[in-house]
TIGU-932000 format. One record per residue: residue number from 1; residue in one letter; x, z, y of N, C-alpha, C, O in turn. Coordinates in Angstrom, 3 decimals. Layout:
 pos code     n.c1     n.c3     n.c2    ca.c1    ca.c3    ca.c2     c.c1     c.c3     c.c2     o.c1     o.c3     o.c2
 NUM    A        X        Z        Y        X        Z        Y        X        Z        Y        X        Z        Y
...
END
This chain:
 pos code     n.c1     n.c3     n.c2    ca.c1    ca.c3    ca.c2     c.c1     c.c3     c.c2     o.c1     o.c3     o.c2
   1    E  -23.608    1.923   36.979  -25.028    2.456   36.288  -25.167    2.863   35.376  -24.207    2.754   34.613
   2    S  -26.806    3.811   34.685  -26.610    4.505   33.418  -27.323    3.243   32.637  -27.561    2.151   33.152
   3    L  -27.545    3.541   31.590  -27.981    2.781   30.488  -29.576    2.735   30.824  -30.115    1.657   30.571
   4    N  -30.550    3.950   31.458  -31.249    4.018   31.400  -31.908    2.797   32.504  -32.822    1.998   32.299
   5    E  -30.756    3.078   34.168  -31.063    2.037   34.450  -30.894    0.297   34.435  -31.258   -0.658   35.121
   6    S  -30.367    0.468   33.611  -29.548   -1.122   33.418  -30.920   -1.528   32.137  -31.272   -2.708   32.134
   7    L  -31.302   -1.011   31.588  -32.461   -1.284   30.658  -33.836   -1.758   31.834  -34.673   -2.661   31.804
   8    Q  -33.512   -0.538   32.901  -34.943   -1.069   33.363  -34.852   -2.178   34.185  -35.743   -3.028   34.190
   9    L  -33.793   -2.264   34.933  -33.221   -4.351   35.380  -33.687   -4.966   34.590  -34.623   -5.753   34.735
  10    L  -33.073   -4.693   33.558  -32.870   -5.864   32.637  -34.710   -6.180   32.369  -35.218   -7.285   32.556
  11    S  -35.484   -4.937   31.903  -36.561   -5.386   32.027  -37.790   -5.328   33.185  -38.949   -4.953   33.366
  12    K  -37.036   -5.761   33.605  -37.993   -6.518   35.557  -37.455   -7.790   35.350  -38.252   -8.720   35.479
  13    S  -35.994   -8.134   34.983  -35.436   -9.370   35.161  -36.251  -10.209   33.773  -37.102  -11.098   33.773
  14    A  -35.747   -9.674   32.949  -36.504  -11.035   31.955  -37.800  -10.297   30.796  -37.949  -10.504   29.592
  15    G  -38.408   -9.606   31.522  -39.692   -9.194   30.816  -39.961   -8.554   29.666  -39.174   -7.644   29.405
  16    D  -40.946   -8.773   28.791  -40.306   -8.267   27.519  -38.863   -8.092   26.630  -38.979   -8.561   25.498
  17    V  -37.797   -7.625   26.865  -36.820   -7.560   26.307  -36.999   -6.311   25.324  -37.563   -5.224   25.451
  18    D  -36.202   -6.990   24.172  -36.121   -5.877   22.731  -34.552   -5.275   23.236  -33.441   -5.672   23.587
  19    E  -35.322   -4.051   22.998  -34.641   -2.684   23.213  -33.134   -2.723   22.975  -32.188   -2.613   23.755
  20    R  -33.217   -2.959   21.343  -32.276   -2.979   21.069  -31.075   -4.010   21.212  -29.876   -3.763   21.089
  21    I  -31.868   -5.599   21.592  -30.722   -6.121   21.749  -30.219   -5.921   23.789  -29.232   -6.490   24.255
  22    A  -31.104   -5.080   24.585  -30.449   -4.999   25.803  -29.696   -4.114   25.741  -28.619   -4.266   26.316
  23    I  -30.038   -2.477   24.815  -28.704   -1.770   24.590  -27.651   -2.553   24.310  -26.683   -2.427   25.060
  24    Y  -27.565   -3.466   23.273  -26.340   -3.838   22.675  -25.535   -5.020   23.955  -24.364   -5.343   24.153
  25    S  -26.559   -5.313   24.469  -25.888   -5.905   25.507  -24.991   -4.981   27.402  -24.116   -5.202   28.240
  26    I  -25.799   -4.218   27.134  -24.793   -3.087   27.786  -23.843   -2.203   27.683  -22.970   -1.846   28.475
  27    I  -24.158   -1.827   26.417  -23.069   -1.271   25.741  -21.621   -2.539   25.115  -20.691   -2.140   24.414
  28    M  -21.761   -3.927   25.548  -20.762   -4.911   25.087  -20.123   -4.575   26.323  -18.900   -4.612   26.184
  29    R  -20.678   -4.094   28.101  -20.059   -4.037   29.147  -19.194   -3.248   29.119  -18.035   -3.509   29.443
  30    N  -19.708   -1.828   28.616  -20.066   -0.314   29.165  -20.044    0.267   27.742  -20.962    0.505   26.957
  31    G  -19.192    0.365   27.684  -19.433    1.179   26.113  -19.514    2.750   25.919  -19.761    3.277   24.834
  32    M  -19.267    3.465   27.150  -19.186    4.547   27.198  -20.389    4.551   27.270  -20.894    5.527   26.716
  33    A  -21.454    3.484   27.977  -22.889    3.944   27.764  -23.624    4.717   26.908  -24.637    5.389   27.104
  34    L  -22.736    4.456   25.595  -23.442    5.028   24.313  -23.902    6.479   24.156  -24.588    6.906   23.227
  35    K  -23.378    7.252   25.310  -23.494    8.704   25.752  -24.820    8.658   25.552  -25.361    9.317   24.665
  36    E  -25.471    7.863   26.372  -27.444    7.627   26.964  -28.001    7.035   25.939  -29.199    6.901   26.190
  37    A  -27.776    6.678   25.068  -28.493    6.289   23.703  -28.708    6.893   23.232  -28.013    7.894   23.058
  38    S  -29.675    6.712   22.777  -30.636    7.639   21.573  -30.682    7.443   20.354  -30.897    6.378   19.775
  39    P  -30.410    8.828   19.763  -29.294    8.844   18.361  -29.904    7.751   17.303  -29.521    7.777   16.133
  40    I  -30.586    7.071   17.623  -30.868    5.531   16.716  -29.541    4.897   16.919  -28.588    4.893   16.140
  41    Y  -29.632    4.404   18.007  -28.221    3.712   18.660  -27.059    4.007   18.114  -26.265    3.204   17.624
  42    R  -26.920    5.505   18.217  -25.494    5.927   17.895  -25.470    6.048   16.862  -24.396    6.544   16.520
  43    G  -26.103    5.861   16.081  -26.346    5.376   14.708  -26.415    4.393   13.931  -26.648    4.415   12.722
  44    D  -26.087    2.957   15.016  -26.462    2.054   14.276  -25.172    1.339   14.432  -24.618    1.099   15.505
  45    P  -24.721    1.002   13.153  -23.241    0.385   12.820  -23.004   -0.783   14.427  -22.292   -0.432   15.368
  46    E  -23.634   -1.890   14.400  -23.854   -2.772   14.937  -23.486   -2.346   16.775  -22.689   -2.958   17.486
  47    I  -24.077   -1.511   17.063  -24.139   -1.113   18.346  -22.647   -0.240   18.525  -21.799   -0.570   19.354
  48    V  -22.535    0.645   17.817  -21.195    1.383   17.936  -20.295    0.949   17.864  -19.370    1.389   18.547
  49    L  -20.117   -0.084   17.043  -18.892   -1.348   16.618  -18.956   -1.899   17.886  -17.779   -2.147   18.144
  50    A  -19.490   -2.167   18.632  -19.507   -2.868   20.453  -18.926   -1.932   21.229  -17.808   -2.138   21.700
  51    A  -19.456   -1.037   21.412  -18.987    0.004   22.134  -17.922    0.836   22.120  -17.617    1.649   22.993
  52    V  -17.169    0.528   20.740  -15.981    1.475   20.879  -14.670   -0.208   20.989  -13.529   -0.234   21.451
  53    K  -15.306   -1.095   20.502  -14.515   -1.694   21.141  -14.016   -2.278   22.278  -12.956   -2.834   22.565
  54    Q  -15.324   -1.946   23.022  -15.250   -1.769   24.822  -14.462   -0.977   24.971  -13.378   -1.362   25.409
  55    N  -14.608    0.139   24.745  -14.151    1.234   24.978  -13.887    2.511   23.946  -14.672    3.441   23.761
  56    G  -12.862    2.364   23.452  -12.562    3.308   22.040  -13.056    4.754   21.997  -13.514    5.278   20.982
  57    L  -12.910    5.413   23.300  -13.373    6.694   23.473  -14.925    6.860   23.013  -15.317    7.975   22.668
  58    A  -15.657    5.932   23.012  -17.223    6.011   23.073  -17.262    6.218   21.838  -18.363    5.914   21.378
  59    L  -16.292    6.739   20.823  -16.786    7.201   18.973  -17.052    8.387   19.306  -17.532    8.955   18.325
  60    Q  -16.974    9.244   20.421  -17.235   10.824   20.389  -18.502   10.973   20.450  -19.020   12.081   20.314
  61    Y  -19.481    9.406   20.755  -21.058    9.611   21.362  -21.886    8.918   19.834  -23.081    8.852   19.549
  62    A  -20.831    8.541   19.189  -21.934    8.070   17.722  -21.582    9.008   16.883  -20.767    9.925   16.786
  63    S  -22.371    8.547   16.347  -23.475    9.677   14.936  -22.217   10.450   14.622  -21.106   10.298   15.130
  64    V  -22.593   11.306   13.694  -20.937   12.106   13.103  -20.525   10.948   11.234  -19.509   10.939   10.540
  65    E  -21.712   10.265   11.092  -21.625    9.427    9.768  -20.610    8.371   10.331  -19.561    8.117    9.740
  66    L  -21.088    7.602   11.839  -19.482    6.662   11.777  -18.656    6.926   12.643  -18.192    6.112   13.441
  67    R  -18.322    8.395   12.555  -17.789    8.723   12.956  -16.586    8.983   12.093  -15.515    9.460   12.470
  68    G  -16.997    8.506   10.578  -16.424    8.707    9.433  -16.039    7.356    8.797  -15.314    6.967    7.882
  69    D  -16.666    6.956    9.492  -16.255    5.277    8.992  -15.440    4.441    9.222  -15.184    4.176   10.396
  70    P  -14.904    3.894    8.357  -12.731    3.327    8.324  -13.142    2.263    9.392  -12.605    2.446   10.485
  71    A  -13.743    1.495    9.331  -13.812    0.092   10.037  -14.269    0.732   11.835  -13.438    0.534   12.721
  72    I  -15.281    1.285   12.101  -15.458    1.714   13.260  -14.357    2.612   13.805  -14.230    2.708   15.025
  73    V  -13.522    3.303   12.948  -12.671    4.163   13.521  -11.619    3.339   14.165  -11.286    3.390   15.350
  74    F  -10.940    2.262   12.861  -10.221    1.670   12.920  -10.046    1.069   14.620   -9.133    1.357   15.395
  75    E  -11.086    0.272   14.849  -11.692   -0.358   16.327  -11.366    0.381   17.229  -10.608    0.069   18.148
  76    A  -12.039    1.725   17.033  -11.968    2.776   18.301  -10.661    3.199   18.794  -10.408    3.645   19.913
  77    V   -9.328    2.875   17.166   -8.288    3.763   17.255   -7.477    2.647   18.183   -6.633    2.949   19.027
  78    H   -7.939    1.178   17.831   -6.930   -0.155   18.164   -7.033   -0.359   19.918   -6.245   -0.885   20.704
  79    Q   -8.125    0.183   20.088   -8.523   -0.129   21.707   -8.121    0.951   22.272   -7.465    0.817   23.305
  80    N   -8.448    2.561   21.669   -7.508    3.382   22.408   -7.469    4.322   21.253   -8.353    4.632   20.455
  81    G   -5.869    4.810   21.390   -5.425    5.546   19.980   -6.392    7.122   20.136   -6.964    7.806   19.287
  82    L   -6.220    7.282   21.776   -6.964    8.806   21.943   -7.624    8.881   20.842   -7.358    9.883   20.179
  83    A   -8.575    8.010   20.304  -10.074    8.007   19.805   -9.951    9.121   18.750  -10.858    9.898   18.452
  84    L   -8.452    9.098   18.114   -8.184    9.733   16.833   -9.474   11.065   16.981  -10.383   11.400   16.222
  85    S   -9.020   11.579   18.336   -9.356   12.612   18.369  -11.227   13.383   18.048  -11.692   14.523   18.011
  86    F  -11.815   11.883   17.868  -13.056   12.213   17.347  -13.409   11.441   16.185  -14.522   11.195   15.720
  87    A  -12.136   11.068   15.757  -12.553   10.652   14.202  -13.016   12.257   13.375  -12.825   13.451   13.606
  88    S  -13.578   11.598   12.525  -13.772   12.636   11.018  -12.875   13.100   10.462  -12.098   12.329    9.898
  89    P  -12.684   14.268   10.418  -11.474   15.159    9.070  -10.810   14.312    8.515   -9.637   14.160    8.856
  90    Q  -11.237   13.728    7.765  -11.196   12.876    6.482  -10.247   11.856    6.802   -9.124   11.607    6.362
  91    L  -11.096   11.231    7.829  -10.289    9.751    8.390   -8.524   10.253    9.332   -7.459    9.636    9.312
  92    K   -8.753   11.102    9.793   -7.631   11.639   10.245   -6.549   12.249    9.365   -5.616   12.985    9.684
  93    Q   -6.903   11.762    8.177   -6.197   11.940    6.967   -5.338   10.225    6.276   -4.657   10.064    5.263
  94    E   -5.653    9.489    7.060   -5.843    8.346    6.513   -4.701    7.753    7.527   -4.757    7.659    8.753
  95    R   -3.411    7.298    6.427   -2.377    6.763    7.427   -2.308    5.527    7.699   -1.341    4.984    8.234
  96    F   -3.301    5.007    7.361   -3.461    3.130    8.303   -4.155    3.154    9.412   -4.041    2.279   10.270
  97    I   -5.415    4.757    9.566   -5.854    4.826   10.538   -4.969    5.261   11.742   -4.943    4.729   12.851
  98    V   -4.258    6.317   11.316   -3.171    7.386   12.627   -1.806    5.974   12.744   -1.185    5.669   13.763
  99    F   -1.710    5.524   11.752   -1.214    4.768   12.596   -1.185    3.475   13.370   -0.250    2.932   13.960
 100    E   -2.417    3.128   13.222   -3.317    2.438   14.753   -3.092    3.264   15.641   -2.343    2.875   16.537
 101    A   -3.630    4.658   15.732   -3.838    5.251   17.067   -2.194    5.295   17.351   -1.836    4.901   18.461
 102    V   -1.447    5.629   16.667   -0.036    5.499   17.277    0.521    4.578   17.472    1.455    4.734   18.259
 103    K    0.375    3.550   17.079    1.154    1.981   17.842    0.094    2.173   19.531    0.715    1.826   20.536
 104    N   -1.013    2.562   19.703   -1.684    2.105   20.733   -0.935    3.085   21.584   -0.137    2.664   22.422
 105    N   -1.183    4.606   21.387   -0.916    5.441   21.777   -0.202    7.020   20.998   -0.881    7.901   20.470
 106    G    1.221    7.011   21.128    1.981    8.056   20.727    1.432    9.081   21.066    2.266    9.927   20.741
 107    S    0.485    9.677   21.559   -0.090   11.077   21.752   -0.738   11.189   20.998   -0.613   12.317   20.520
 108    S   -1.995   10.220   20.180   -2.819   10.699   19.037   -2.007   11.229   18.203   -2.492   12.057   17.432
 109    L   -0.687   10.951   18.113   -0.379   11.585   17.035   -0.404   12.775   16.743   -0.191   13.157   15.592
 110    K   -0.755   13.837   18.048   -1.070   15.547   18.101   -3.015   15.599   16.940   -3.382   16.558   16.261
 111    F   -3.363   15.003   17.026   -4.727   14.663   16.378   -5.030   13.920   14.737   -6.096   13.777   14.138
 112    A   -3.305   13.458   14.255   -3.684   13.191   12.850   -3.647   14.849   11.852   -2.913   15.666   12.408
 113    A   -3.948   15.092   11.255   -3.878   16.101    9.591   -2.879   16.303   10.067   -1.836   15.683   10.276
 114    E   -3.554   17.944   10.362   -1.698   18.786    9.813   -0.974   18.239    7.997    0.247   18.361    7.892
 115    T   -1.335   17.984    7.407   -0.682   17.262    6.211   -0.054   16.034    6.613    1.107   15.831    6.256
 116    L   -0.897   14.869    7.571    0.554   14.133    8.164    1.138   14.459    8.625    2.232   14.233    8.107
 117    Q    1.235   15.155    9.758    2.041   16.005   10.559    3.404   16.645    9.758    4.498   16.732   10.315
 118    S    3.225   16.948    8.774    4.172   17.955    8.324    4.451   17.120    7.388    5.112   17.784    6.589
 119    D    4.355   16.078    6.997    4.719   15.223    5.913    5.724   14.095    6.876    5.367   13.145    7.572
 120    R    7.227   14.688    6.564    8.422   14.088    7.024    8.673   12.238    6.882    9.207   11.336    7.526
 121    D    8.249   12.338    6.180    8.141   10.571    5.643    7.191    9.974    6.811    7.558    9.371    7.820
 122    F    6.097   10.246    6.479    5.218   10.051    7.878    5.493    9.852    8.924    5.373    8.748    9.456
 123    M    5.929   10.877    9.481    6.054   10.956   10.800    7.618   10.097   11.516    7.771    9.782   12.696
 124    L    8.759    9.855   10.203    9.300    8.930   10.395    8.839    7.431   10.519    9.273    6.687   11.399
 125    E    8.116    7.128    9.766    7.614    5.802    9.641    6.644    5.869   10.877    6.234    4.711   10.960
 126    S    5.913    6.773   12.123    5.575    6.627   13.024    6.719    6.498   13.950    6.479    6.205   15.121
 127    L    7.446    6.607   13.717    8.745    6.664   14.539    8.530    5.151   15.321    8.456    4.799   16.498
 128    M    8.470    4.428   13.937    8.339    2.850   14.479    7.803    2.122   15.373    8.243    1.116   15.930
 129    F    6.381    2.917   15.550    5.729    2.801   16.463    6.135    2.946   17.898    6.446    2.108   18.745
 130    Q    6.008    4.705   17.934    6.557    4.725   19.196    7.583    5.680   18.850    7.264    6.796   18.440
 131    P    9.024    5.266   19.008   10.389    5.805   18.733   10.360    6.959   19.616   10.398    8.124   19.219
 132    Y   10.292    6.596   20.812   10.572    8.064   21.975   10.177    9.312   21.815   10.821   10.356   21.921
 133    F    8.389    9.015   21.388    7.511    9.981   20.930    7.979   11.540   20.310    7.690   12.662   20.727
 134    G    8.931   11.057   18.988    9.233   11.496   17.844   10.135   12.518   18.171   10.223   13.319   17.240
 135    W   10.652   12.726   18.878   11.988   13.701   19.034   11.026   15.241   19.512   11.724   16.250   19.614
 136    H    9.702   15.386   19.751    9.069   16.271   20.226    9.179   16.990   18.291    9.779   18.040   18.059
 137    F    8.666   16.378   17.460    8.193   16.791   16.455    9.494   16.998   15.714    9.365   17.822   14.809
 138    F   10.962   16.390   15.854   11.988   17.144   14.832   12.761   17.866   16.131   13.922   17.539   16.379
 139    S   12.203   18.669   16.790   13.103   19.721   17.431   13.254   20.899   17.196   14.053   21.563   17.857
END
């Protein structure tokens, strides 16, 4: 069900529910509901953090500013390495973020900054997390 439908159900059953609390509650169960949230909530660090902890791919619906927040992006890639594709360009250059993404999903390496992909030492280090994946980059 959609965020709006869930909010309507909550308000009917709970009376005068604080909208932020209701949205937080819904997001904790369905992080992708962030897609339907207003820009205010897409820019709310606590709401977005709850969303990406539930589903890392919810990062795509976060505000541009929060897609550049290292703590939020780390949680997103920890939950789903492919969330790296939605991180800010600056964070795609951060080794600790990319390593966390690769630990979760070796395919996320393709979303790392070119500077890291062309760094042989970085690529060799990343093989520790996903050894079967690296042959593609060294062939």
